[in-house]
C-alpha positions as CSV (number, residue, x, y, z in Angstrom):
1,X,71.8,54.1,55.3
2,X,72.2,54.5,51.5
3,X,71.7,51.3,49.5
4,X,74.3,50.0,47.2
5,X,72.8,49.6,43.7
6,X,74.2,48.3,40.5
7,X,72.6,49.7,37.4
8,X,72.9,48.4,33.8
9,X,72.5,51.2,31.3
10,X,73.9,50.5,27.9
11,X,72.8,54.0,26.8
12,X,74.2,56.8,28.9
13,X,75.3,60.3,27.9
14,X,74.8,63.9,29.2
15,X,74.5,65.4,25.7
16,X,72.3,63.0,23.7
17,X,68.5,62.5,23.9
18,X,66.3,59.5,24.2
19,X,67.5,56.6,26.3
20,X,70.9,58.2,26.9
21,X,69.2,61.3,28.3
22,X,66.8,59.3,30.5
23,X,69.6,57.2,32.1
24,X,71.8,60.3,32.7
25,X,69.1,62.3,34.4
26,X,67.9,59.4,36.5
27,X,71.2,58.2,37.8
28,X,72.3,61.7,38.7
29,X,69.1,62.3,40.7
30,X,69.0,58.8,42.3
31,X,72.6,59.1,43.4
32,X,71.3,61.6,46.0
33,X,69.5,58.7,47.8
34,X,71.7,55.6,46.9
35,X,75.2,54.7,46.1
36,X,75.2,53.8,42.4
37,X,77.6,51.8,40.3
38,X,76.5,52.3,36.7
39,X,77.7,49.9,34.0
40,X,77.3,51.5,30.5
41,X,78.6,51.0,27.0
42,X,81.8,52.9,26.1
43,X,80.2,53.7,22.7
44,X,77.1,52.9,20.7
45,X,77.1,49.8,18.5
46,X,77.8,51.8,15.3
47,X,80.7,53.6,16.9
48,X,79.2,57.0,16.0
49,X,78.7,58.2,19.6
50,X,81.5,57.9,22.2
51,X,79.6,57.8,25.5
52,X,82.8,57.6,27.5
53,X,84.2,60.8,26.1
54,X,80.8,62.5,26.6
55,X,80.8,61.5,30.3
56,X,84.4,62.3,30.9
57,X,83.8,65.9,30.0
58,X,81.3,66.0,32.9
59,X,83.3,63.9,35.3
60,X,84.2,66.8,37.6
61,X,80.5,67.4,38.3
62,X,79.6,63.8,39.2
63,X,78.6,63.2,42.8
64,X,80.8,60.9,44.9
65,X,77.9,58.4,45.2
66,X,77.9,57.8,41.5
67,X,80.5,55.6,39.9
68,X,80.5,54.8,36.2
69,X,82.2,51.8,34.6
70,X,82.5,51.6,30.9
71,X,82.1,48.3,29.0
72,X,83.5,48.1,25.5
73,X,81.5,46.7,22.6
74,X,82.7,43.1,21.9
75,X,84.3,42.5,18.5
76,X,81.5,40.3,17.4
77,X,79.0,43.1,18.2
78,X,81.0,45.6,16.2
79,X,81.1,43.2,13.2
80,X,77.3,42.6,13.3
81,X,76.8,46.4,13.7
82,X,78.9,47.1,10.6
83,X,76.7,44.7,8.5
84,X,73.6,46.3,10.0
85,X,74.8,49.8,9.2
86,X,75.7,49.0,5.6
87,X,72.4,47.3,4.7
88,X,69.7,48.5,7.1
89,X,70.6,52.0,8.4
90,X,67.6,53.3,6.4
91,X,65.3,51.5,8.9
92,X,66.2,53.7,11.8
93,X,69.0,54.4,14.3
94,X,69.4,50.7,15.2
95,X,69.0,49.4,11.7
96,X,67.4,45.9,11.6
97,X,66.3,45.1,15.2
98,X,67.1,41.4,14.8
99,X,70.8,42.2,14.1
100,X,70.9,45.0,16.6
101,X,69.7,42.9,19.5
102,X,71.9,40.0,18.7
103,X,74.8,42.5,19.1
104,X,73.3,43.7,22.4
105,X,73.2,40.2,23.7
106,X,76.9,39.8,23.3
107,X,77.5,43.0,25.1
108,X,75.2,41.9,27.9
109,X,77.2,38.6,28.2
110,X,80.4,40.6,28.6
111,X,78.7,42.8,31.2
112,X,77.5,39.8,33.2
113,X,81.1,38.5,33.4
114,X,82.4,42.0,34.4
115,X,79.8,42.4,37.1
116,X,80.5,39.0,38.7
117,X,84.2,40.0,38.8
118,X,83.3,43.3,40.3
119,X,81.3,41.6,43.1
120,X,84.2,39.3,43.9
121,X,86.5,42.3,44.2
122,X,84.3,44.9,45.9
123,X,81.4,43.0,47.4
124,X,77.7,42.5,46.4
125,X,75.0,45.1,45.8
126,X,71.8,45.4,47.7
127,X,69.9,45.7,44.4
128,X,70.5,45.4,40.6
129,X,68.5,47.5,38.2
130,X,68.3,46.9,34.5
131,X,67.6,50.4,33.4
132,X,68.1,50.2,29.6
133,X,67.7,49.2,26.8
134,X,64.1,50.0,27.2
135,X,63.1,47.2,24.8
136,X,61.7,44.1,26.4
137,X,63.7,42.0,23.8
138,X,66.9,42.1,25.8
139,X,66.7,41.8,29.6
140,X,70.4,41.0,29.9
141,X,71.7,38.4,32.3
142,X,72.1,40.2,35.7
143,X,68.7,38.9,36.8
144,X,70.5,35.5,37.2
145,X,72.5,36.9,40.2
146,X,71.1,36.3,43.7
147,X,70.1,39.9,44.5
148,X,67.0,42.0,44.3
149,X,66.3,42.8,40.7
150,X,64.4,45.8,39.2
151,X,63.6,46.0,35.5
152,X,62.5,49.1,33.6
153,X,61.0,51.3,32.4
154,X,60.5,48.6,29.7
155,X,58.4,48.7,26.6
156,X,58.1,47.6,23.0
157,X,55.3,45.0,23.3
158,X,53.1,46.9,20.9
159,X,53.3,45.8,17.3
160,X,53.8,48.2,14.4
161,X,50.4,48.9,12.7
162,X,51.2,48.0,9.1
163,X,48.3,50.2,7.9
164,X,50.4,53.2,9.0
165,X,53.1,52.5,6.5
166,X,53.3,54.8,3.4
167,X,51.6,53.4,0.4
168,X,54.6,54.1,-1.8
169,X,56.9,51.8,0.3
170,X,58.8,49.3,-1.8
171,X,58.0,45.6,-1.5
172,X,61.4,44.9,0.1
173,X,60.9,47.7,2.7
174,X,57.4,46.6,3.5
175,X,58.6,43.0,3.9
176,X,61.3,44.1,6.4
177,X,58.7,45.9,8.5
178,X,56.5,42.8,8.5
179,X,59.5,40.7,9.5
180,X,60.1,43.2,12.3
181,X,56.6,42.5,13.6
182,X,57.2,38.7,13.3
183,X,60.5,39.0,15.3
184,X,58.7,41.0,17.9
185,X,55.9,38.5,18.2
186,X,58.3,35.6,18.2
187,X,60.3,37.1,21.0
188,X,57.2,37.7,23.1
189,X,56.0,34.1,22.7
190,X,59.3,32.2,22.8
191,X,62.0,34.1,24.6
192,X,62.9,32.1,27.7
193,X,65.2,34.8,29.1
194,X,62.4,37.5,28.9
195,X,60.0,35.3,30.8
196,X,62.6,34.2,33.4
197,X,63.8,37.8,33.9
198,X,60.2,39.0,34.3
199,X,59.4,36.3,36.8
200,X,62.6,36.9,38.8
201,X,62.1,40.7,39.0
202,X,61.1,42.1,42.3
203,X,59.4,45.0,40.4
204,X,58.9,45.9,36.7
205,X,58.2,49.4,35.4
206,X,56.3,49.6,32.1
207,X,55.4,52.4,29.8
208,X,52.2,51.4,27.9
209,X,49.0,49.5,28.5
210,X,50.1,46.7,26.2
211,X,53.4,46.4,28.1
212,X,51.4,46.2,31.4
213,X,49.1,43.4,30.1
214,X,52.1,41.3,28.9
215,X,54.2,41.6,32.1
216,X,51.3,41.4,34.5
217,X,50.8,37.8,33.3
218,X,54.3,37.0,34.5
219,X,54.7,39.2,37.6
220,X,52.3,40.7,40.1
221,X,54.6,43.6,40.9
222,X,54.2,45.9,37.8
223,X,53.5,49.6,37.6
224,X,53.5,52.4,35.0
225,X,56.5,54.7,34.6
226,X,57.2,57.0,31.6
227,X,60.6,56.3,30.0
228,X,61.3,60.0,29.8
229,X,60.7,62.8,32.3
230,X,59.7,66.5,32.2
231,X,62.1,69.1,33.5
232,X,61.1,70.8,36.7
233,X,58.9,73.8,36.4
234,X,61.1,76.1,38.4
235,X,63.8,75.8,35.8
236,X,61.5,77.0,33.0
237,X,60.0,80.2,34.4
238,X,62.1,82.9,32.8
239,X,59.6,85.1,30.9
240,X,62.1,86.5,28.5
241,X,63.5,83.1,27.7
242,X,60.0,81.8,27.0
243,X,59.1,84.5,24.6
244,X,57.3,83.1,21.5
245,X,58.3,83.9,17.9
246,X,56.6,87.2,16.9
247,X,54.1,86.2,14.2
248,X,50.5,86.5,13.3
249,X,50.5,82.8,12.4
250,X,50.7,79.9,14.8
251,X,54.2,78.5,14.8
252,X,54.7,74.7,15.0
253,X,57.7,72.5,15.1
254,X,58.4,68.8,14.3
255,X,61.6,67.1,15.4
256,X,63.1,63.7,14.9
257,X,64.8,61.3,12.5
258,X,63.2,61.7,9.1
259,X,62.4,58.1,8.3
260,X,59.5,55.8,7.8
261,X,58.6,55.4,11.4
262,X,58.6,59.1,12.3
263,X,56.2,59.7,9.4
264,X,56.9,63.3,8.7
265,X,54.9,62.8,5.5
266,X,51.7,62.8,7.5
267,X,52.3,66.5,8.4
268,X,53.4,67.4,4.9
269,X,50.2,65.9,3.4
270,X,48.1,67.7,6.0
271,X,49.6,71.1,5.1
272,X,49.3,70.4,1.3
273,X,45.6,69.6,1.6
274,X,44.7,72.6,3.7
275,X,44.4,76.2,2.6
276,X,43.9,77.2,6.2
277,X,47.3,75.7,7.3
278,X,49.1,77.3,4.4
279,X,47.7,80.7,5.4
280,X,47.8,80.6,9.2
281,X,50.6,78.2,10.1
282,X,54.4,78.2,10.0
283,X,56.1,74.8,10.3
284,X,59.8,74.3,11.3
285,X,61.4,70.8,10.8
286,X,64.4,69.7,12.8
287,X,66.3,66.5,12.0
288,X,67.8,64.5,9.2
289,X,67.5,61.0,7.9
290,X,67.2,58.7,4.9
291,X,63.9,60.4,3.7
292,X,65.1,64.0,4.1
293,X,65.9,64.5,0.4
294,X,62.6,62.9,-0.7
295,X,60.5,65.0,1.7
296,X,62.3,68.2,0.7
297,X,61.7,67.5,-2.9
298,X,58.1,66.8,-2.3
299,X,57.6,70.1,-0.4
300,X,59.3,71.9,-3.3
301,X,57.2,70.1,-5.9
302,X,54.0,70.9,-4.0
303,X,54.9,74.5,-3.8
304,X,54.5,74.6,0.1
305,X,56.3,77.8,1.2
306,X,55.6,77.8,5.0
307,X,57.8,74.8,5.9
308,X,61.4,75.4,6.8
309,X,64.0,72.6,7.2
310,X,66.8,73.2,9.8
311,X,68.5,69.9,9.5
312,X,70.1,67.9,12.4
313,X,71.2,70.1,15.2
314,X,72.6,69.1,18.6
315,X,70.0,68.1,21.3
316,X,71.2,70.9,23.6
317,X,70.8,73.5,20.9
318,X,67.3,72.3,20.0
319,X,66.3,72.5,23.6
320,X,67.2,76.2,23.6
321,X,64.8,76.9,20.7
322,X,61.7,74.9,21.7
323,X,60.2,77.5,24.0
324,X,59.6,79.8,21.0
325,X,56.8,77.6,19.5
326,X,53.1,77.3,20.0
327,X,52.8,73.6,19.4
328,X,54.8,70.4,18.8
329,X,53.6,68.1,16.1
330,X,54.6,64.4,16.7
331,X,53.7,62.0,13.9
332,X,55.7,58.9,15.0
333,X,53.9,55.6,14.3
334,X,56.2,53.4,16.6
335,X,57.9,54.2,19.9
336,X,57.6,54.1,23.7
337,X,57.5,57.5,25.2
338,X,59.1,60.5,23.5
339,X,62.0,62.7,24.5
340,X,60.8,65.6,22.3
341,X,57.3,65.5,23.7
342,X,58.6,65.7,27.3
343,X,60.9,68.5,26.3
344,X,58.0,70.5,24.8
345,X,55.9,69.9,28.0
346,X,58.8,71.3,30.1
347,X,58.2,74.6,28.4
348,X,54.4,74.3,28.7
349,X,54.1,73.7,24.9
350,X,51.2,71.4,24.0
351,X,51.5,68.7,21.4
352,X,49.6,66.8,18.7
353,X,50.4,63.1,18.4
354,X,48.9,59.7,17.9
355,X,47.0,58.5,21.0
356,X,49.2,55.5,21.4
357,X,52.5,54.2,22.9
358,X,53.4,56.3,26.0
359,X,51.3,59.3,24.9
360,X,47.9,58.5,26.4
361,X,49.2,59.2,29.9
362,X,49.7,62.8,28.9
363,X,46.7,63.0,26.6
364,X,44.4,61.8,29.4
365,X,45.6,64.8,31.5
366,X,44.6,67.2,28.7
367,X,48.2,68.1,27.8
368,X,47.8,67.6,24.1
369,X,45.6,66.5,21.3
370,X,45.5,62.8,20.3
371,X,44.9,61.1,16.9
372,X,43.8,57.4,16.9
373,X,46.4,55.1,15.3
374,X,44.2,53.4,12.6
375,X,45.6,54.0,9.2
376,X,47.8,56.4,7.3
377,X,44.9,58.1,5.6
378,X,43.0,58.4,8.9
379,X,46.1,60.1,10.5
380,X,46.6,62.5,7.6
381,X,43.0,63.6,7.8
382,X,42.8,64.1,11.5
383,X,46.2,65.7,11.9
384,X,45.0,68.2,9.4
385,X,41.7,68.6,11.2
386,X,43.3,69.1,14.6
387,X,45.8,71.6,13.2
388,X,43.1,73.6,11.5
389,X,41.2,73.8,14.8
390,X,44.3,75.0,16.6
391,X,45.1,77.8,14.2
392,X,41.5,79.0,14.2
393,X,40.8,78.8,17.9
394,X,43.5,80.1,20.3
395,X,41.4,79.0,23.3
396,X,42.4,75.4,22.6
397,X,46.1,76.3,23.1
398,X,45.3,78.3,26.3
399,X,43.4,75.4,27.8
400,X,46.1,72.8,27.0
401,X,48.8,75.1,28.4
402,X,46.8,75.6,31.6
403,X,46.5,71.8,32.0
404,X,50.2,71.3,31.4
405,X,51.1,73.9,34.1
406,X,48.8,72.2,36.6
407,X,49.6,68.6,36.0
408,X,53.2,68.2,34.7
409,X,54.8,68.0,38.1
410,X,53.7,64.3,38.4
411,X,55.8,63.5,35.4
412,X,59.1,65.2,36.3
413,X,62.5,63.5,36.4
414,X,62.5,63.9,40.1
415,X,59.1,62.2,40.4
416,X,60.4,59.3,38.2
417,X,63.6,59.0,40.3
418,X,61.6,58.9,43.5
419,X,59.4,56.0,42.3
420,X,62.5,54.0,41.3
421,X,64.3,54.7,44.6
422,X,61.3,53.4,46.5
423,X,61.4,50.1,44.6
424,X,65.1,49.6,45.7
């Protein structure tokens, strides 16, 4: 008999990446083995993405065992989000984390009330799963209900390495990133809800080693699970579709929000300091953000002519282009897993990234090249070094591609869904 499961997933959309994509893929797969009622936000906090409209366009294809209930953002959350957007949008998609998660808390309180009413009207679940937000900072309130509770994948314990920040960062910007670390540490040490939710959970899925060490002190039932999956190999086998760009040079791509934490400047500096990369590499940049103008001006000033900016394109359009490249370059200095890395691996494309966050699980399997997260200067040097090796020795790429083909099945969406279903 299929279990009746309630899922809390603030972020849910069939056309967006990151947490939205993770939740969408997982609930659709898990609905084959359980009856799911998914509670998600009608829009994101800033009001720039309407999840309800996205999902309604796909409603005819939803399985009968999957029911989605939309929860509007409370007025107080919208007000906080407006202030956050005006003053702190340069910090990233969520602005200042302190403001963002205060807003999330009010949404979670509304959700708690709605779920209790739903139980009174339609009956209780066999299990409740807090799927996202992925951040440990906001566990919501559904763990308070007297039902089996699953949490995760959850991450965010790791602090931002301040030595990775650009040296030309203003005093104010640097201060805000330091405050971000302080907020993170304060939440870890003092949040009563985080600790109570962790202790109440019947199982917790975590992304990184640091996450595991934190939650293992609070709960014995903790296991690793990436927060983003790889598409199944059988969907990626069309030879014509996977044809690379015709070039005597190695063709690389970088994709993400062009901001401080994604650290595109690491790649630009590596190219600028290397005659080898200028001669034998081509670099395509996808994305936009507060540092786009500054980065483009720097590339122009330095006279780098093998970097092309494509701007921000829809996720689905980007996924159609990825197969053409030899390598993904991923310079982020703070995240959990990575949607773009998993997408590249789906097409058997290796990556170069920091050996941190959720990446070690792939790097240990020989699916990419890792750079230790020590300092900004260290990263610039070793990204350059790794890229130079790749363009000069094609055997590196062949070996990594072979490893990906052999080992990526264990990281597919289907594998993730199976692990979660077993916890129910």
